[in-house]
ZAZA-505740 format. One record per residue: residue in one letter; y, x, z of N, C-alpha, C, O, CB in turn. Coordinates in steps of 0.05 Angstrom, whole numbers, plus 5000, padded with zeros to 4 digits. Atoms other than C-alpha are relative to their C-alpha. Glycine has a CB too. Layout:
<sites>
aYXZYXZYXZYXZYXZ/...
</sites>
This chain:
<sites>
m496950164999500449985000501950214999503550194981500649825030/v497649854994504950555021500450124970502750124962499750255026/k500049905029503450854944501449814988503549874978497450054987/n498850215016504950204915502949935007504449864989498449755002/v497650074997511050094949502150184990504350114982500349955025/s498149795010514050714928500549954967502350094956498750305006/k499550045030513550454850501849765001502549714978497249964980/e498650245002517949774870501750034977501549894956501549925024/a497950035018523850004835499849994973501349874958501450155004/k501349995030520050184771499149794992499449714968498050184996/m501050295009516449524775502149844996501849714975498249865019/t498250195010522649124775501650084977502649904963501649925019/e498949895024525649544722498449934978499449824958500350275001/d501850095024519849444677499949694995499749594972497050105005/y500350305006519748684690503049934988502849724974499249815030/i497650055011527148644669500150054970500949884954501850155013/e500149915026526449024607498149844986498549794962499350274998/g502350115016520048644591500949714994500349584974496950005017/e498850325009523747934596502250044979502749864963501549825026/a497550005013529948204562498650044966499949984945502550285015/a501049945027524948414501499249744988498849754964497750225000/k500950215008522847714494502149814980504549874976499149885024/k498150115021525747224443501549785019500449635035498349854971/n498050234989531646794467500050095034500649925051498549634992/s500049934967531147174539502049935014501749865037499850285007/f497750034983538247064557499949695011501249615030502750074983/m499650324988536846304564498949975024499649785038498749774983/n500949964974532746484624500750175022499450245041498150044997/y498949794981537246934657500149905023499350075038502450104995/p499950074972538246514721497550035015497650085039501049745003/l502750004992530746494730499650305002498650355024498049834979/i500449764998530347254719501550135021500450295036500250104978/q498749934975535947384769498749935024497850115038502349895002/m501650084980532646994818497350145007496850195030499649774995/t502349864997526147324809501050305012500050385033498450024972/v499149764991529948014816500749985028499450135043502150094984/d499350064975533147774878497649965019497950075041501549784999/r502050044983526447554908498450235000497050245020498649784994/f501949785004522748214886501550175022500050285039499750154967/e498949774984528648654926499449905031499150075049503350054993/i500650064974527448184987496850065011496350135034500749725001/i502949974993519648244988499550305001497750375016498149864978/d500049775004520448974971501150115029499850275042501650074973/e498449914974525249095035497849905028497350045048503749815002/l501950094974520348685086497450164995496350225016499349645001/f501749854994514749075062500350285003498450425011498649964986/n499149724995518049735066500150015036499350195050503350064984/n499550004968519649545141497349955011496850065033502149755012/a502450014987512349325152498450235000497350285022498649824989/i501749844997508749925128501750284999501150454983497749964980/k497949734998514250495142498150215012496250155026502949955022/n501649774991511551195157500450095029499050275037500650234983/t499549904978514351245226499749835022499449595018502250094999/i500150184979513951005295502750045018503550265026497450065016/d497450004987520450855331499750085030499349915047501449724997/l500149914967520351255399503249985012505250065000498750365005/p497950074981525351065451502050285002501050505004498549915032/e498449764993531351555458499950095029500149925047502949944993/v500749844979530152055514502950125013504150274998497850224990/n497549864996536452255556499450095030499449955050502849814995/l500449884967534852745617502250065011501850205031498450245004/s497949944983541552825640502049745003504449765001501450254988/k499050274992543352105655501550005020500450095041498149825004/p498049994977549652025700498249785019496949585013503649904990/v500750164973547651765769501849825009503949895020499650175022/p498050134988550751135786501350005030499849955048499449804995/g499350014975554951155846500350305019501250335042498149815011/k499649764988554651885860502150184987502250214963497650125002/s497849895012560452295852500750315006500050375029502249835007/k499849685001562053075847503349995009504650205006499250184964/g497249994997569152885869501649944977500649974954500750245010/a498750045022574652695828499649844979500749864957500250164992/g501750205019570552155797498550094982498149944963501549834987/i501949845018566052645762497249975011496450105031500750314997/d503250074993558552345766498550224996498950374978498749784984/e502849814997552552775781498149874976498049634971498249975035/d501850105018547352775726496849995013496050145031500250204973/f502849984988539952575740498550244992498750384972498349754992/t502149735008534953095742497849874987497249634992498750195028/p502450105012528953015699498249835015497349635004498650204992/e501750164984524752775757501149775010499549595018499050145021/q499250284994529652215772500349824975500249574975502650015015/t500150165025530152025699496849894997496449664991500950204972/i502850125006522151975696499749805027498249615024497450254998/a501150224980522051595768501849744988500649524989500850095037/e498550265009527751085737498449884977498449634976503250074990/l501850075025523151015672497349805015496549585008498750344983/h502750074986516950895719500349755016498549585016499050225018/r499150264995520850355756500349754983499949514989502050035009/k499650225022522549995695497349904986497149674977501850114977/l502749995012515250065669498649795022497549585014498450334998/k501350164977512749755738500549725000498749545003500950085026/n498950245000517649185732499149834974498849584975503050045001/l500750125021515649045665496949905002496449684993500650184977/l502550064996508249035683499249755019497449595015499150225010/a499950284982509448525741501449794992501549605008501250035025/n498750235011513248065699499249914973500849834955502750065000/e501350075027508747915644500049744988498449574997497450055001/p499950275006510647305605497249924988495350074987502549954980/d502350135010505546845574500050094973502050204962500049695004/k500049895024502946995508500549794978499549834955497650144997/n499250175024505646385468502450104987504050264995500549715008/f497749895017510146445409500749744981499249554978499150294982/d499150215020514146025360498250044972496950244965503650034993/a501249985027511445845291502050194987504350244994499749714984/p498449845015513346315238501849874985501649634985498650154985/p498050135019519046165189498449944977496350054970502550194992/k501550105030517245835126501050084978503450014975499849724994/d498749975023518246095061500749784983499549584992498750154987/q499450285013521045545010499150074970499150284958503549915003/f500350015031518945334940502449854990504249765003497249874989/g497750145015523245024891502650144989503950315002501149805018/v497749845010528545244847502849905013504950035013500049974967/s497150084986534044814883500550155022502850185030500349715010/y499449804970532945264948500750264981502850384985496550065027/n499049785008533345824905503150024989504550234988498350084982/c497150035013539945614875501850115023503950225016500949684991/d498549914978542645784946500650265003499450365022498949945021/k500249714999544546504937499250185026498250405028502550074993/n500349894965544346625017497449915004496650025025502349845026/a502150054986537946335024497350155001495450065013499549774993/l501849854998533346875013500850205023499350265042499450114974/k498749834974538047335059499549885026498850035044503250044999/l500550164979537346775111497450065001496950175022500649724997/y502850034996530146775102499050315013497750355034498549914968/r500349704992529647535108500650025033498950105049502250194981/e498850034976534047465172497949875022497249975043502449844997/a501950154980529346965201497550105008496550085030499449764991/e502549884996523247325190500350255021498550285038498950094971/n499049724988526147985222500149885026498449945043503150154988/n499550114974528647575279497449885012496949945035502349784997/w502350104987522247215291498050245008497050235031498549794981/q501649824996518147845285501250165029499550215045499750164972/l498549874975522848195344499249805025498649885048503850014995/k500850154977521347595386497249975004496449965027501149754998/f502750024996514247545372498950225017497350145034498850004976/n501249774986512448255402502750125015503250365015498450224977/e497849844988519048335442498850115025498950355027502749835006/y501249874982515348405506498350244996498650445010498949855011/e501749815006510048825478501250284986500250494992498249864983/l498849815004514749265442501450165022501050415023501449934986/e498949874974518749425505498150155017498450385026501249795016/l502049864985512749565542498950244991498550435006498149855004/g501049735014510150075491502550195001502350425009498849964967/r498249795001516850395482500450105023500950345023502249944990/c499549894975517550485556497650195011498250405022500449775019/a501949825000510850795563500150234980499250434989497849884997/m499649785014512251255507502250145010501950385013500349954974/g497949814993518951465529499250175026500350395030502549845004/i500149854978515951655596498150264995498150475008499049815023/e501549785011510952085558501750214987501050444988498249914980/r498349865016516152365518501750195018502150435014501649814983/s498849864976519952545582498550215012499650425018500749835020/l501749864988514452855610499650264984499550484996497649845003/q501049795020512853315549503350195003503550435008499049824960/l498049844999520253505547500950155023502150365020501849884991/s500049914969520753645623497750255004497850405024499349705021/g501549764998515154155612497149915021495650105029502350265014/y501950054983509953785657497450004989497049914967500549785013/k502949965010502653915651498549765005499249625024498550255013/e501750264996497553355646499150025032499549825046497150004976/s501349964972494353605716502550015021502050015045498050295001/d497750034979501253585750501449745006502649715026502250174994/i499150265001503352885735499849835023501749735035498949884981/d500350154978499852525786501150055029501949875044497649975000/a498749864974502152965846503049954997504549905016499450345002/a496350034999509652895821500949714999503049645010501750144971/f499450215002509252195804497449795005496449674985501349994977/p502050144989503851815839499549734983501449574981500749965028/g500950275012500351225799501550004971501149804957500949725020/l498549975026504851445735497849954976498049764961501550314997/n501749985018499051595694497949774995497049724972498850225006/a501550245002494850965710502249794989501649614973498649925030/d498150265013501350535695500750054968501249864953503349985018/i499849935024502150915631497949834982498549664965499650294999/q502850135012495050695609499949745004499249624984497550115011/k499650265002495850015635501749884982500949694967500649935020/a498450105018501749895599499250004971499849804957502350125003/q500949995028498750125531497849854997497649744975499550264991/d502250215003492449725543500949734998499849564983498150015024/r499150275003496449135556501549964977501449744966501349925022/c498850055024501049255500498649904973499549744956501150214996/f501450055026495449265448497949805002496949704982498850244988/s501750264994490848745480501549744993500749564978499249985033/r498450275005496248245482500649984968500249784956503249985019/l499550055028498248385411497549934986497549734971501350234987/d502550115010491148335389499549705003498949554984498050155014/e500650285001490247685415502049804989501449574981499449945025/k497950155013497047435394499550024970499149804960503050105009/v501150005031495247655317498149864999498249704980499350244988/s502150185010488947325321500849735005500449594985497450065013/k498850295000491846665345502049964979502149744968501549935027/l497950045021497446765295498449924973498849714960501850304994/i501850055028492346815237498449775002498249644982497950224993/s501450195003487946275263501549745004500249545000497950055015/s497850174995493845805279501549934973501649704965501950135020/y498050055023498245875219498850174971500150204950503450145011/g500649785025494246335170499949834971500849924950496750165006/k500450195022492545715122502649904987502649804964498649765010/n497850135008499545515117501350164981502250384988501849945021/i498749795022502245815047502450045005503150264997499949924971/f497650004999509245695067500450245025502450375026501249695004/m499149764977508546205132498150264993498250465008499449885035/q501749805001503346645101501150324996500150525005498249924978/p498849785003508147165077501250145021501350385020501549974984/c499149884974511147295143497850085018498150275033501749825015/i502549944986504347305175499050264992498550455007497949794996/i501349755013501847805129501950255005500750455011499749964967/r498049794997508248275137499950055031500150285039503149924988/t499949894969508048245214497450105007497650305021500749775023/v502449914995500448365219500050284990498950465003498049844990/l500249725012501448975171501750245013501250485014500949974971/a498249854978507249215216498450115019498250355020502049835015/y501449994978502849185275497750204991497350385007499049725009/e502649855010496649515235501550304996500850505008498649844966/r498749705007501450085207500650165026500550415024502949994983/q499049874981503650255278497450125014497250345024501849825016/r502749914990496450285301499050184983497850384993498049785003/q501249785017494450675247501150285005499650485007500449934971/l498749784995499751185257499550135028499550375032502549954997/m500649894969498151245333496750105002495750185023500649735026/g502849935001490551395311498049825014495949895024499750255011/l501650174988488050755336497949834977498149854952501949805017/p502550125021481850345305501749744987503649624996496649885019/e498750285018483549785251499849785016497849745030498449924972/g499950254981485549125286499349774972497249774959503749955020/s500450245013486648465241501450064971502349874957501249755016/g498450005026489848755180498849904977500249774961500850264992/l501450065020484648625134500149644995500749504975497150135007/a499750314994484047875161502749894986502849714969500149945035/a497050085010491747825148499949994965500349794952502450265013/i499649965028491548085076498549794987499649664969499250284990/q501550175013485847655058500549675002498949494995497550075008/l499750255000489547055074501049894972500349674964501749955022/m499150095028492846995006498349964980499149844960501750174990/e502050005018486547044972498049744999496149684984498750245004/g501450294998484446354997501049824976502849904961500849855030/p499150215018485045714951502549865004503749734986498349825000/e497850234989490545374990502250004981502749794970501350065031/f497849955018496245614948499949884968501649754958500450305001/e500550145024493345434879499449735002500249604983498150114986/n500350244995491244814903502649845003503049624993498450005020/y497350184996498344634930501450034967502549834957502550165028/i498150015029501444834856498449794984499749624972500350334980/n501650175021495544444818501249675009501849504992496050055004/e498950244990497943834868502749924988503249714977500250025028/q496650055011505543904849499449914969500449714958502450345001/i500050055031503143944773499249734995500449604979498050194983/d500450305005499843274779501749835007502149634994498049895010/k497250134993505743034816502350034984504449914990500850095023/k497849915021510043294759502650065019504849975013500849744975/n498149924989514243584811501650284988501350524994499150015027/w498849805016518843954764501850265019502050505012502149834979/d498349784985523244324819497750245011498450485013501849845029/v501849794995516844694840498450124976497750354974498149905020/i501649825019513144774777501850184976500850324959498049804984/l498049815015519645104743500750225019502250395009502949864990/d500049754981519445614808498650224989496850315003498949955027/i501249805003517346134769500650285015499050465016500150004976/p499349774982521146644812498450045022497650275029502649965010/y502150004980516646444869497550124992496650305006499449745008/m502249975014510746504826499650325001497850455013500349864969/l499949715003512647214808500250155026498950365030502350074984/g499849854969514447414879497649985013497050205022502049875021/r502249984990508147224906497750154983495550224993499549755006/n502049825015504547604848500850275012499150425020500350004964/r499549694994508748234868499350025029499050265035503250124995/s501149964975506548134943496750134993495850345002500149715018/a502449915006499448144913499750274988497650394992499149824985/q500449755016500648784871500750185025498950355028502150044971/l499449844980503849124934497250035022496350235033502649875013/l503149994981497148924976497350124982495050124989499049635010/g502549935017492749204920497749814991495549884986498750195015/q501450205006489948544904499449954973500549744966501049815010/d499850045028488548554832498649794992499549704971499350204985/d501750225005483647994829502249745004502549554988497349995022/l498050244991489147534863502150024981503049824970501450035031/s497449995017494647824821499349894970501149794956501150344999/e501150105029490447634754500349705005501849564993496450114991/r499750355001489446904778503349945005504249764991497849825030/l497050135000497146814796501450044973503249894965501950145023/f499149945031498447114726499049764982500349674963498750294989/k500550245023494246554694501349755007502049594990496949924996/l498550254995497346024738502650004991503649784986500149945026/t497249985002504246274724500549964970502649894961501250275012/n499950075031502346234647499449704996500649594977497650184982/k500350245002499845534659502549815006502649594995498049965016/l497550114997506845334685501850034975503449854969501250115024/f498749965024509845604625499349814980501049704967499550254991/h501050145025505345234578500849645010500949464994496050084994/l499550285000507144574615502849925002503549705009498649885021/n497050065004514644634607500249964965500950144950502250295014/r499850055028514444324536500449685000498949545015497350114982/f499550225004517143674517500549884971501950024956501949975015/s499550115028517043204450502649854999502949665015497849814992/l497550154999524142964433499749844971498849934950502750215003/t499850105026525242394384503049845003504149775024497249804992/v497250125004531842064356499749804981498549844959502450204992/d500350215018532341434326503449904996504749865016497749765014/i497250105008539341214292500049754978499549794955501750244987/d499650205019540240534260502549885003503149785025498049805001/f497650145003547040254237500549814983499349794961501650144995/n499150205026550139684203502849975010503549915033498149684996/e497350024999557539684187501349834973500149794952501050295003/r498950185024562439264142502950144998504050255018500149625007/y497449875009568839524109501649744986500549594970499350294977/h498850225001574239034101502550084983503350314985500549905027/n498049945019580038994048503349945019503449945044499549774970/d497450034983587838874070499449725008500149685031503150054984/d499750274991586538124075497449995021496949765028500049774973/g502150004980580638254125497249894985495249814998501049805025/e502650115011575338044075498050244996498950464990500649854970/d502349845000568538404075500150134968500349974950497049815008/v500249905029568438894009497450174999496450244978502750174990/l502249735002562739404031498049925026499049855047501850365006/k501650044978556739304075498050244994497250304972498749695002/v501349775005552539904090497750015027498649935049502250264998/n501749964978546740004138497850284992498150404970498449705006/g501249764997541640584150498150055024498749965046501950175001/s502249914979535240854191499850274997499450354975497349884998/i500549715000534741594208498650045025499449965046502550174998/k501649944975529341844254499150314994499250454974497249795003/t501849765003525642464275497149884994495949735009499950195028/t502550045010519142404233497950185014495750085020500150034971/d502049824990515442984263501250085027503650085033499550244980/k498949874975515343264334501550215007500850434998498550045013/v498449804998520743654358499750095032500149965053502949914990/y501049854969518744084418502250125014503550315003497850244997/v497849874978523644264473499150115022496850055028501849815010/s501249964975523144584537502450045019504750055009497950245000/l497850034982527444624603500650295004498850445010499449845026/f498949774992531645214613502550015018504349845016500450134979/p497650034974536545364672502750024988503350214975499950265026/g497350005002543645174663501450065024500350215040500849784990/t498849944970548545204724498549875019497949645018503149915004/c502350084981544245154780501049785022503149785034498950275016/p502650105002540844674800499649874974497449764972499449825022/r500350155023541944384730497950144979497550384980502849964989/w501349925016537444434676500849904969502349704968497549955010/i499250055024538344394597497750004979496150194979502150184995/l502550055019533244204544500850164971502850104957499549634995/m499649825021532944724489497950034976495849934985500350245012/l501849925016528844904429499050305002500050494991501149954976/p501149714990524745494456499150194970499150434972496849945023/s500649885025522545694379502050094981501650284965498549824987/f497849905013529045764350501550255007501450335030501649825001/d499749734996532146414341503549995009505249984992499150194969/y497450064990538746354384501850264995504350264999499949925030/e498349715006540747114365501549964973503550104969497950294997/m498650065021542646824298502649865003503249745024498449874985/k497750135000549346574279499949694999501649545008501450104980/k500350285002546745904263500149845026499149955046497749944987/l500350174975547445324317497049884998496349814975502649755002/p502450144997540545024338500149734991501949584999499350005026/y499950245008538744414301497049855004495050005005501050024971/i502050145010533343894296499849834972501849744961499549865019/p500550165030530643554231499849705005498549615024497050104985/l500650294999531142804218499949954967500550104949502749825018/q500350105027529742424155501349665000501049495017496550034991/v499450255005532941834125497549814992496149874973501950024982/v502150155002527841244130500649764978499049674963499349905028/s499050215014531640724097503049945001504350015021498649785008/g497250045001538540504077500749784978499349754958501550264994/l499250175026542239964035503249975004504449915025498249684998/k496650055001549939944008499949724987498049644975502150244978/s499850275014551939273985503350004996504950015015498749725019/i497449985003558639273948500949694982499849604961500650324983/k499150225014562438633929501750014977504050084979501349865016/d498850055021564138523859500349754986498349614980499250154987/d499850335010567237863829498649835022496949675013498349924969/k500850134981565437563892497050005004496049855020501149774998/a502949954996558137773883499350245013500950435010498750004975/w500849794989554338263922498050174987495850064982499249955022/k501849845009550938833894498950215009500450405016500550064983/n501249824976545839223931498950254983498050244961497449835019/y500949755009544139933921498550145021499650205042502350174991/p501349874978538740253961500350315000500850434979497049925001/y499149744996539540953990497750134982495450064981500150105032/s501549885016537141453940500550295000499450454985500249884977/g499349774991540442053969497050225010494650165008502149935024/p502249824984536442694006499149865020500549695031500950265011/k501150134980531642484053500550165024501050045045497249964995/d499749834976532443084098502850055012504650144997498950254994/m497349944987538243134149499450185024497150205034501549735008/i500649844975539343604208502649905018504749825010499950354995/m498150074978542943464274500250255021498250365028499049715016/n499949734985545444054319498849845025499049605030503550185004/s501350104977541444024383501049865021503049975032499050165010/p498550144982543143534431500750185030499450375039498349735004/v499149864975546643754495499449865025500549655031502950044998/f501150124977543143614561501650115028502850325030496950095001/a499549904971545043624636498149875018498349635022503149945011/i501950144987539343494680499750125028499750375032497450004984/d500749924967538243534760498249835010498849605013502449985020/f502050154990531943314787500750015032499249875046497150114990/t499750044973534743404857502049785009501849665030500650255010/r497750234995541142904852499549754990500849684971502650064989/t500650265014538242244837502749795006502649574996496949865012/n497250174998545241924858502050054974503549894963501850105030/e498349925028548442284798498649944973496249994972500550324999/p501450065022546742054730499950314986501750484990501349754983/d500549805021543942594679501149964975501149714971497550054996/t498750035027547042634611498550164977497150374980503150095001/a500849865026545342804541501849854977502149614974496549984994/v497750035018550442854484499350054972499750274963502250185007/l500549935024548042734413502650114982504950054986498749784989/q498549885015551143134358500349814967499049604963498750315000/t499950115024553242944285497850034977496250214980502250094992/l502349955019548642894225501350144978503650094973498449744991/r499549895025549043314163498450034983496149984991501050185001/y502449915018545143524102499650265004501450405014500549964970/e500249714996542044184103501950164980502950054960497050084996/d498149845010546144734079499549984969497249974960499850295012/g500249985028547744734002499949674990500149644965497050184992/v499550295006547943923998502549865006502849745027498149845012/p497650114993555143703991500249685003499049534987501850094980/s499350274994557443034020501949914979503550074970501349975028/i497550175015561342503977501849965016501349855038499449734990/p497950084983568042454004500349665002499549514984502950144988/l500350284995569141744034501949854978501549614972501049935031/g498350115023574341623979498749884977499549694963501650204990/n501850075022568841573931497849825013495749804999498950264986/a501650144986565141123980499249724981497049634985501549945029/y500050265011565540493935497950114969497649974950503849864994/a501449945027561140873880497549854997496249795017499450314996/t502450194998555440463855497450164997495850164978500249774976/s502449864993550240893886499950025028501849935041499750264986/y500349954964548341053959498350285003495850295003497849695019/t501249745005546941793959501550145028501350065051500850144965/t498749824980550942323998502349945013503550105028500450234990/d498050124987556041884017499349895028501049795043501049804983/l500650054970552041734081501450115023502549975040497750065004/p498549904980554842194125502949905006503749895029500150274995/g497350144996561741874116499749755015501349705033501249924973/y500350214988559241254138498650015033498849855051498649844980/l500949924973555741574197502350125021502250105046497750214995/n497249914986562441884220501449805014502549845036502050104980/d498550214985565241184230498149895023499149815044501049764979/v501650074978559041014271500550135027500450025049497650044992/y499949804978560241614314503049955014503349945039499550324987/v497649934991567641624319502349774996502449674974500650254986/i497950154998573541154335502850124993504150225012499949905025/p497749865007579741414298501850015019502750235028501049914980/e497750034987584741134340499950205031501850335040500249665003/e500349864975581941434408499650304993499850455012497649875018/t499949715010581142124370502550124998502950355007499150024975/g497549924997588242124356501150065027502050285034501549844989/a499150014974590141924425499650265019501250365035498749785011/n500749774983586642494456499950304982498750504989497049935014/e500649735017587143024403501550255014500750485011501249964966/q498849754985591743454446498450075023498050315027502949955011/k502749914986586443444499497750154994496650305009499049845005/v502149855012581243674453501050254995499550444998498949884978/m498949735004586144244433500050175025499150405025502849974990/d499449824979587744474501496950055011496450235026502349865024/l503149914992579844474512499350214984498350404996497749764996/g500649825018578844884456501150275005499750475002500849914977/k498849754992584045414479499250115026499450355031502849975000/n501049894977581145454547497050124995496250345004500149775023/m502849865005573945544522500350274983498650444985497949794982/m499449755012576946084478500350205016498750395016502050004985/a499849824978579646444534497850075017497650305025501749905017/k502549904979573246434577498050214978497150424986497849665015/f501349815015569646734515500950254994499550454991499649904979/s498949665000574347304507499950095028499650345030503550044988/e500849894972573547384583497450145004497050355016500049795019/i503049904998566247474578499550224981498350434988497849764994/a500549775017566247884517500950235008499550445004500949974977/t498849744993570848374545498350185021498850415026502949965012/i501349834975565848574604496650034991494750095006500549815034/q503149985007559348574559499250304992496950384991499249804973/n501249735003559649314542500050195021501650195039501150134981/n500649824979557349834581498849895024499249995046502450145007/t500550104973553949394629496350034998495050144980501449645005/t503349994996546149334651498349814981499549644967499249915031/t501650185017540848974614500549725017501149525004496650104998/l500050284984541148404669502649914995502749694983499550025033/e497650095007548448354663501249954968503349834964501650175013/k499750115023548448284589498449774992499049644972499850174985/l501450275001543447734594501949775012502149545004497150015015/k498050184981548347414645502449934983503549714985501250165028/s497350065019554147464592499149844978500849694968501650264986/q501050135026549947164533499449745014499749545001497450154983/h501550324990547046574582503049885007503449655000497150015035/s497050104996555046464604500949904973501649664972502250245011/i499050095022557046414532498749724993500049524986499750214980/m501250245009551445924519500649765015500749545003497250044998/l498950194986553445494575503149884993503549644992500050105025/l498250095006560345494556500549834974502349664973501250175004/k500150195023558845214484499049775004499949574993498750094979/q500950274993554744704515502049795017502349555012497650045017/g498050164990560044484561502349944993503649785006500450055018/a497950095019565644464510499049794982500849654972501150234983/t500450205018561443974466499849765025500849545019497150054979/r500250204978559843564536502949905007503449665009498650135026/a497150064992567643624555501749794980503149604986501650305001/a498850165028569943364483499149735001500649544999498950134968/s500550295001565342764488500849855020500949605017497549954997/e498850164975568042564558502949924993504149714998500150195030/i497050085006574842604532500649794980502449634981501550244989/i500350195025573442214469497149885002495249954989500550174970/n503250094992567341794498498749894980496349844983499849785022/t502050135024565341484426500450264982499950194960501249664983/t500649855021565742144387497650104996496950194974501350164998/n502749935000559142294405498349835020499249815042499750285008/p500750144986554341844433498750145027497350345024498549854984/v500549864976553142014509497949805010498049565009502750045019/f502450134982546841824545499950025030500050245040497550114993/l500350004965546341674621497349925002496549714991502249785019/f502550104995539441674647499850135025501850245034497750074980/n500549894975536141904713497250164999495050065003500049775022/a502849825000530942494706498950015025500350055045500450304993/q501450034973526042434761497450175005496150224984499349715003/n502749854997520042834787497749725000498249505008500050215034/g503050185003512942454776499949814980498449614981499349825024/i500650225021514342144710499550214976500250454978502849744993/s500449895022512142354640502749964979503350134962497449884991/i498350065020517942034603502650115018503350025040499949664990/l497749874989524042474619502349784995503549655013500550294986/v497850205011529042044576499149804987497449874971501850124984/d500050185011528741394551502349814998502549605012498349925006/a497250134997535641164535500749904971499649984950502350235012/k499350145032539240724477503149995007503849945030498449624990/v497350035004546840724463501049834975500149884953501150265000/d499350165019550240204422503150074993504749955007499449725009/t497549935004556840494393501549764984503449824970500050274985/k498450185017559239804361502749965005503449945028498949775001/h497250024996566539734351501449904979500149874958501050235007/k498350115022572139464306502450094999503950095018500249755002/n497949935003577539734275501949854976501249634967499650264997/d498050195019583539534223497949974975497849754965503550164989/d501750055026578139664163497650015003496449964982500350144980/v502949964995571639764190498849885023500149905044499450275003/e500950074976567039424239497350095000495950034980500349735007/v502749924998560539734262498649775017498849745042499950305014/i501150224988556439124275498150115025497950005047498349824978/y501549894979551739564314499350344990498950424967497149805004/g500549675003550640344318498450075027499250145049503350214999/i501849964975544340404360498850324994497650414974497449735002/f501549695002542341134375498049995026499049925048502750315004/k501749974988535741224413499150275009498350424991498549874990/l501249724994533541844451497649975022497849825042502550225011/k502650004985526741954482498850305003498650444984497849824984/v501449784996523542544513497749995017497949855037501650185008/v502450094990516842554535498650255006498650444991498649824981/h501749704994512443114569497550004982496049814980498850045035/d501649935018508143404520499050284999499750434980501249934980/p500149744995505244044547498250134978497049994961498950055029/i501749905017501744604508497349965008497049965032500550254997/p503450084992493844454512499150325010499650534999497549854965/e501649794983490244934557497650114982496149954972498749865028/n502449935018485045374515497349955016495150005006500350324991/
</sites>
């Protein structure tokens, strides 16, 4: 274990570089940072547990004698004999006032991304574990340190073993009694600790490190092995994997998505030299990755009418556009504890924005000509694309709605749209996007809020510039952070613009919850009426269903 602990920094560096080399790695930056933070706490606690030193008490053989003066207020010093005698009195007092062997339950480590979002949570846990350990063996530590202090004082004072009993009656016996009591009490308490709480997966990390610290001290003092092996084996039981599989069945996304905890537990297994357990945890982590996949569908149905100056209908147009194939999205961390749904297969390093494919299923345009209506079925390109919807999902705040914002549609690159000025052409082809714009946008509201949108744009550009100036000469982790921040700014700008002009893009309100397979099933109707156009209905449907990658 000591050898493994010496490799911790390199292990963490390898993890960061390995994650950074993956496609779209910056999208997972918050989880990577949480993992690194957890590694640092685990490494620190393991270092404390299996350190290579014994903490000997400070020995002072010239301690001032309280109340004795050499005149002018100058105190005399204790002689070595008086110092040893004073320590012996302290030792006898400790032996005479032995407390019971009861102890509080160990602190619990926490699962869940929402817990990790608190930047101080891990530090508070570290402090809780350290404080609990001090309290757990407070009496035994004081007893042992006092006995060792006396032995150290005797050595520094030059006493031979044969002379100690004559100079300090009963001292050797009390030292032996203290040492025996110290280790017998700790052996009993450690055994009780393991039997009472060892199966509790939330307490196991603290228990293991506490027992390891005790075992390491025994080892350095040349004492035989105690309960160390039993403590190490706690993690090898099925309790943790059973718990995770139960959370998977419950679709508890806050736990399922807590990859940092999984990797932290694996780090502990690696430091303990438990290769088989590490492999099992690696497979379980992969299973969680495969669970993080959802199929997204979008349906758009619209029906609108255009009027002349007299208010008479002169044009009627409708259409139906849908995602025909499955579009797979996954949850990625946004601003903690929020999540966003993104396309994991898209190359976000490209300059293009991520998009989803849709198809025009049907459409009909009717033009009034000499009081007769002539119909023109849609005959344009079938394939259209929509920039990826913008999500804000929080599984922990059920009192606040989650949101999704749909983007406008367009044809694929290279297919020009017919301007709306030619909308009355006797065909129904690439004029479709123009009609869709009227379904999406209310011109009056757009104009009224134009300045707000411009101000928003300036604010976003300033933030982009601020992030860009700190991207050079930074660590791999900091570069991932910058890229992730820019992605969130872009999404935030889209969401904010839609809130300023609430009919520019259809905004869905829903409540993403744990325990359900259908994450989103929402509908928005943007029907409205202006001077020259009436949207009879503009129905947008969005559905997101859990669709995990099948296990091999």
